[in-house]
N, C-alpha and C positions, 0 to 999 in steps of 0.2 A: 391612486389603482390603475392596473392597466384594464385596456379594453382590446386587449386583446382577444377575446374569446365571444366579442363581440358582434355577428355575419354583418355585410355588406352587402351581402346579395342574397335570393331568395328566390325557388321556382317552384312551380304546380305538376308534379306527375301523375299516375296510377296506374293500374293496370288489373288485369283479368288470370289470370292464374289455375289451368285444373289438371290434377291428377291420383293417383287409385289412393297416394300416400297425400298426408295433409299440411306437412310439413313441405313436402316437394310441391304441391300447390299451391308455397306462400311464396317460393323463392318462384318460379315459373311466373307469380304478381310482379313480383322485385326485379323478372329482367322486362318483363311487358315497357316496366317502369323506369327500367335503362337505370336502378341502384340494384342493381342485383351484389355489383363486385365489390360492394364498398361494406366497410363495419358500421354500420346508424346504428344510434344514440338518441331517443328517443329524450325531446324534450317536450316540457310541460309549453305552453298555451301565448308566450311573447314575440309579439309581432317585433324588434329590436326600432330604436328612431335612425329614418333616413336608408333603411335598403331600399333597392334596386331590387326589383321583378320583374326581373330574366324567363325566356322562354326555356319552355324544358332542351330544350334542339339547344343553345343556347349554355346552362345547366350544370347540364352533362356530359357537355366537351370540357367543363372544369374539372373534373374529377378525374382520379385514379386511381385502379383497384388498389382494392387496402386500402386508404382512405378515411380515416374517423370521422364520419360524419354527421352532423346533428340536420333531423328533421323532426317532425311535428307529423302521426301519423294514426289515418284512421284505419282499421285492418278488420274486417268478417271473417265471415267463410259456412259455409253449407253441405253436406254431402245426402242430402236430398231432392229428391230429383224435382224440377220444376218451384221450388222455390225460391222466390224472391230473395237475391241476395245485395245489401251496398257497404259500402262507405263511402266515407264526402267530410274533408276539412273546410275550414269555410276562416277565410281573414275581411274582420271590419280594421275601414284603413279609418284615422283622424284625420280634421282638414291640415293642423298641424305635425306637416315633417320632421320635427325636433321631437315629437311624442309618438312611445312605442301605440300599437294595436293589439289588437288580438286575436290569435288564432284559435278556432275550434274543428274540437274532431266526434265524429260522429256514426256507430255504425246499427244497421239497421235494417231489422223482416218486415219483408212486403211494402215498400218504399220505394214507387219509384224513382226516377232522377233530379229531376220536377224537385219535386218532395222532398228528399234527404239531403240536395243542395240548399234548401233551401234555410231547412233546421239546421242544419251546419253555417248558415251565414246568422239567424236568428240567435246563435250563440252565442257566439263573437261579439256581434255588435250588443249585443245585452250587453254582454260585458266590459264590453269597452262605453260603451256609453252610461253605465252605472260610476263606474271607475272614472267617467269626464261628469260629473251630478247632470250630468240630463235628468232630467225628471216626466217619466211616462208611465203610464201602464198596465201592467204588467202582466193585468187580465185581457184584456186587447190583442188582437190577431195579429201575426209579425206583420202584414202586408203596412197596416194600418199602426203598428207603433213602427215600419223602419220611418217611414214619413218626418213623423215626428225626430229621427234621430236622424235624419237626411237634415228636415232645416231648423235647429238646433246651431249648427254650424258645425258643429263640434266632432260630428263621424261625417264622413261625406264619400262612401262607399263600400260595398260589401264587393267581395268575390265568392268564390265556392268552387269546389273540381267532386261532383262525387262519378263515382263509379258504379254503378249497377247491374249487374244481371239474373241468369235461372242459373239455379241448379243443374246437373248430368249426375241420373241414374248411374248410381259403379262406383261416384269418381269424387274428391272432393273440388268444392268452385271456393277460390283464394277472392278477394276482390280490395286490397290498395290504395287510396289518395291519400297522399302526404305533401307537405311542404316542407323542399328541403333547402336550407342552412348553404350558404358560401362563406368565407373568408372576404 
């Protein structure tokens, strides 16, 4: 079986866009994130084994206008003045680079950057931990479960990329947070 579609690199990006039209606010959020010139294909939540995480600047340099590009994206929008709007992706890394990790996406209203980022990390970490057979109590808080995940030696780390802002009167406000894959 060919591994030609297994990414070897990835990077985080995020952006906020505001415009009177919802679609154009999304395009402006993509533009702020540096990925507006791409044909984005949304994929589910697996971080391939041995993926190297690049900085956004390094990753964007490898992209070409019109390129079909795979990503995991969280997206949210509001047209309500003063409404807190946000999105975040989170990645949970396994201790073995030979094993795959998990990426989650979360979007919400009323959550600050810390809350939405923690929630995305929690989702990814919980999916990875359950796949790896880590024994944990799903009813405990994320901070406590995170310690169990890390102490298991199977989940090494998690990170997130929250993007949160406040809606503006008379305009659509869109937030995006994405993990973009590269060959």
